[in-house]
C-alpha positions in Angstrom: -10.7 7.5 86.3 -7.6 6.9 84.7 -6.3 3.0 84.1 -3.4 2.1 86.1 -1.9 -1.4 86.7 -3.3 -1.2 90.5 -7.0 -0.9 88.8 -6.1 -4.3 86.7 -4.9 -6.2 89.8 -8.0 -4.7 91.8 -10.1 -5.9 89.1 -8.4 -9.6 89.3 -9.5 -9.6 92.9 -13.2 -8.8 92.1 -13.2 -11.3 89.3 -11.8 -14.2 91.8 -14.1 -17.1 91.8 -16.6 -15.3 89.0 -14.1 -15.5 86.0 -12.5 -18.6 84.7 -8.7 -18.8 85.0 -8.2 -19.6 81.4 -5.4 -22.0 80.1 -2.3 -21.2 78.2 -1.9 -23.3 75.1 1.2 -24.4 73.2 1.9 -26.5 70.1 5.2 -27.8 68.8 4.2 -27.3 65.3 3.2 -23.9 65.7 6.5 -22.8 67.5 8.5 -24.4 64.5 6.2 -22.8 62.1 6.9 -19.2 63.2 10.5 -19.8 65.0 9.4 -18.8 68.3 7.7 -20.0 71.7 4.1 -19.1 71.5 1.8 -19.3 74.6 -1.7 -18.8 73.5 -4.2 -17.1 76.1 -7.4 -19.3 75.4 -10.0 -16.9 76.6 -12.3 -18.8 74.2 -12.8 -20.8 77.3 -13.9 -17.9 79.5 -17.4 -17.6 80.5 -19.6 -16.5 77.7 -16.7 -17.7 75.5 -14.7 -14.5 75.5 -12.8 -12.2 77.4 -15.4 -9.7 77.5 -16.9 -11.2 80.3 -13.8 -9.8 82.7 -14.7 -6.1 82.0 -18.2 -6.2 81.8 -18.3 -7.9 85.3 -15.8 -5.9 86.9 -17.9 -2.8 85.7 -21.1 -3.8 86.8 -19.7 -5.1 90.4 -18.4 -1.4 90.9 -22.0 0.2 90.3 -24.1 1.1 93.5 -27.2 -1.1 94.3 -29.3 2.1 92.9 -27.5 2.0 89.6 -27.8 -2.0 89.4 -31.7 -1.5 90.3 -32.0 1.1 87.2 -30.2 -1.4 84.9 -27.3 -1.4 82.6 -27.1 -1.1 78.9 -24.7 -1.2 76.0 -24.4 -1.7 72.1 -22.5 -4.8 71.0 -22.0 -7.1 68.0 -22.2 -10.1 70.4 -19.6 -10.9 73.0 -19.8 -7.7 75.2 -23.6 -8.2 74.8 -23.4 -11.6 76.4 -21.0 -10.7 79.1 -23.1 -7.6 80.3 -26.0 -9.7 80.0 -24.6 -12.6 82.0 -22.7 -10.0 84.4 -26.1 -8.2 85.1 -28.0 -11.4 85.9 -25.3 -12.5 88.3 -25.3 -9.3 90.3 -28.8 -8.3 90.3 -29.5 -5.8 87.5 -31.3 -5.8 84.3 -29.9 -5.2 80.9 -30.5 -3.9 77.8 -28.4 -4.6 74.6 -28.5 -2.6 71.4 -27.1 -5.2 68.6 -26.4 -4.7 64.8 -29.1 -6.6 62.7 -26.3 -8.8 61.2 -25.0 -10.0 64.6 -24.7 -13.8 64.4 -27.4 -15.7 65.2 -25.6 -17.5 67.7 -24.8 -14.4 69.8 -28.1 -12.8 69.6 -29.8 -16.1 70.9 -27.0 -16.5 73.9 -27.5 -12.6 74.9 -31.5 -13.4 75.0 -30.6 -16.6 77.0 -28.8 -14.8 79.7 -32.0 -12.5 80.3 -31.1 -9.4 78.5 -33.8 -7.3 76.5 -32.1 -6.9 72.9 -33.2 -4.0 70.5 -31.5 -4.2 66.9 -29.9 -1.4 64.9 -28.0 -1.1 61.7 -24.2 -1.0 62.2 -23.8 0.6 58.9 -26.1 3.7 59.5 -26.3 4.2 62.9 -24.0 5.9 65.5 -24.1 3.2 68.3 -22.7 5.6 70.9 -25.4 8.2 70.2 -28.1 5.6 70.3 -26.7 4.0 73.4 -26.8 7.3 75.2 -30.3 8.0 74.1 -31.7 4.8 75.2 -29.4 5.5 78.8 -30.8 9.0 79.3 -34.5 8.0 78.5 -34.6 4.9 80.9 -32.1 6.1 83.4 -29.7 3.1 82.9 -26.0 3.2 83.3 -24.0 2.6 80.3 -21.3 -0.1 80.4 -19.2 0.6 77.5 -17.9 -2.5 75.3 -14.3 -0.9 75.8 -14.3 2.9 76.4 -14.5 2.6 79.9 -11.4 2.3 82.8 -13.3 -0.3 84.5 -14.0 -2.3 81.5 -10.3 -1.7 80.2 -9.1 -3.0 83.8 -11.1 -6.2 83.7 -9.8 -7.0 80.2 -6.3 -6.3 81.3 -6.5 -9.2 83.9 -6.0 -11.5 80.9 -2.3 -10.2 80.5 -1.8 -10.1 84.1 -2.8 -14.1 84.2 -0.6 -14.8 81.1 2.5 -13.0 82.7 1.8 -14.6 85.9 1.8 -18.2 84.2 4.5 -17.7 81.6 8.0 -15.7 82.7 9.8 -13.6 80.7 7.7 -12.7 77.7 9.6 -10.8 74.9 6.3 -10.1 73.0 2.8 -9.7 73.6 0.4 -9.8 70.8 -3.3 -8.8 71.2 -6.3 -8.5 68.8 -7.8 -4.8 69.3 -11.0 -2.9 67.7 -11.9 -0.2 70.2 -9.1 -0.9 72.3 -10.3 -2.2 75.7 -8.3 -5.4 75.4 -5.2 -3.8 73.9 -5.2 -0.8 76.5 -6.0 -3.0 79.7 -3.1 -5.5 78.6 -0.5 -3.0 77.8 -1.1 -1.3 80.9 -0.2 -4.2 83.1 2.3 -5.7 80.8 4.6 -2.6 80.6 4.1 -2.1 84.7 5.3 -5.8 85.2 7.8 -5.8 82.3 8.9 -2.8 80.9 10.9 -4.0 78.0 8.1 -6.1 76.6 6.9 -5.2 73.0 3.2 -4.9 73.0 1.4 -5.3 69.6 -2.1 -4.9 68.6 -3.6 -6.7 65.4 -6.9 -5.5 63.5 -8.4 -6.5 60.4 -7.2 -4.5 57.2 -10.8 -4.0 56.2 -11.4 -2.2 59.7 -8.0 -0.7 60.4 -9.4 2.4 62.5 -6.7 2.0 65.2 -3.6 1.6 63.0 -4.9 4.5 60.9 -5.6 6.8 64.1 -2.1 6.0 65.4 -0.4 7.0 61.8 -2.8 10.3 62.0 -1.7 11.1 65.7 -5.3 11.3 66.8 -8.3 9.2 66.7 -9.5 8.8 63.3 -13.1 7.7 62.0 -13.1 5.2 59.0 -16.1 3.9 57.1 -16.8 0.3 58.3 -16.3 -2.3 55.7 -17.4 -6.0 55.9 -14.9 -8.5 57.3 -15.3 -12.0 58.9 -14.2 -10.4 61.9 -17.3 -8.9 63.0 -16.2 -8.5 66.8 -13.7 -5.8 65.3 -15.7 -4.0 62.9 -15.5 -0.3 64.4 -15.4 3.1 63.0 -13.3 4.8 65.6 -11.0 3.7 68.7 -12.3 4.8 72.0 -11.0 8.1 73.4 -9.6 6.5 76.5 -8.7 3.4 75.2 -6.8 5.4 72.4 -4.6 7.7 74.8 -3.3 4.4 76.6 -2.6 2.6 73.2 -0.7 5.9 72.1 1.6 5.7 75.1 2.3 2.3 75.4 1.8 -0.1 72.6 4.6 -0.4 70.3 2.8 -1.1 66.8 -0.6 -2.0 65.6 -0.7 -4.3 62.5 -3.5 -5.3 60.1 -4.5 -9.1 59.0 -6.8 -10.1 56.0 -9.7 -12.3 56.2 -7.7 -15.0 54.5 -5.0 -14.7 56.8 -7.5 -15.0 59.9 -9.2 -18.2 58.4 -5.5 -19.8 58.3 -5.1 -19.1 62.1 -8.6 -20.5 62.5 -7.4 -23.8 60.8 -4.4 -24.1 62.5 -5.9 -23.8 66.1 -8.4 -26.2 64.9 -6.3 -28.7 63.5 -3.5 -28.6 66.0 -5.1 -27.7 69.2 -8.5 -28.8 68.7 -9.8 -25.4 69.6 -12.5 -23.7 68.0 -12.1 -19.7 67.6 -14.0 -17.2 66.1 -12.5 -14.8 63.6 -11.8 -12.0 65.6 -10.4 -14.3 68.4 -7.7 -15.8 65.8 -6.7 -12.5 64.4 -3.7 -11.7 66.8 -2.0 -15.5 65.9 -3.0 -14.5 62.3 -0.4 -11.8 62.3 2.4 -13.8 63.5 1.5 -16.9 61.2 1.5 -14.3 58.1 4.7 -12.7 59.1 3.4 -9.4 60.1 5.3 -9.2 63.3 8.8 -10.5 63.8 8.9 -13.1 66.5 11.8 -15.1 65.4 13.5 -16.6 68.5 11.2 -15.0 71.0 9.0 -15.9 73.8 5.6 -14.6 72.6 2.0 -14.3 74.4 -0.9 -14.3 72.2 -4.6 -13.4 73.0 -7.3 -15.8 71.6 -10.0 -13.3 72.6 -13.2 -15.3 72.1 -14.9 -18.6 70.4 -18.2 -17.6 69.5 -18.8 -18.4 66.1 -21.6 -20.2 64.2 -21.2 -23.7 63.5 -21.9 -23.5 59.8 -19.8 -20.2 59.3 -17.0 -21.9 61.3 -17.1 -24.8 58.8 -17.0 -22.5 55.8 -14.4 -20.8 57.0 -12.2 -23.8 57.5 -13.2 -25.1 54.0 -12.0 -22.1 52.5 -8.6 -22.1 54.4 -8.1 -25.7 53.3 -8.9 -24.7 49.5 -6.2 -21.9 49.9 -3.8 -24.4 51.0 -3.4 -23.1 54.5 
């Protein structure tokens, strides 16, 4: 299956009545600070607190009854884990989620709460794709990949579809990325609806697999380094996502942990929104001046809000101490 704008539209129909139509937030202070009209697509208000529900539900809804009975599995640091667990429960499938041992406690607890079986692994020494394939083969389960699956990519693309329906004439779309599911889905529908739009991805500087791969002209594997953006810690982009991103995305930039904290603080102080580090990375790139948006009408993904309360407070304190 290849990914098309029609796939994103079809996913939108499947999600109707199941996914939330998340709000688009604005802030005069933010606009003045960056010199642009900024429209924030707040997926922190999505089911499970992140955009991941869109792709997971779309993928599980496309499975046969027999596949659902056999169950689904995936490896995820948290948001896809919760999304797949909830989607499986809603659609009558069992779910086994392979999660890194250092996943945030809140995400582990939420995934268990949706009824999934959790098995832990070490993200720094284990090939998650090989592990997932072994578990799926041994147990006869269907893999719902966190990003490298056209059904998941199409579901994620509904974020941009909604944003472009709500806000006309966007000049720039800024999307956080890791494996590339959200970025590839959003780029697919955005370029179809508005070919002149600039689509820019953002990833942590400590885990810049996508930008390095684009620079090399091929998928490149990197050593995973620590970053507060745990949802964006990945050694390599997906095969299918990378092909779409190479073709449709104009640029991928990187941000530091300090820049992400600055964005989290602004979102909390000015918009009263709690956002996890990965969810704030796209806005961080604009605030830090890594993307030229002066005078533009800009759409920005706020991809999720699943952050531990203690960790959230520490991030804001560090940002305030740094004079953000």
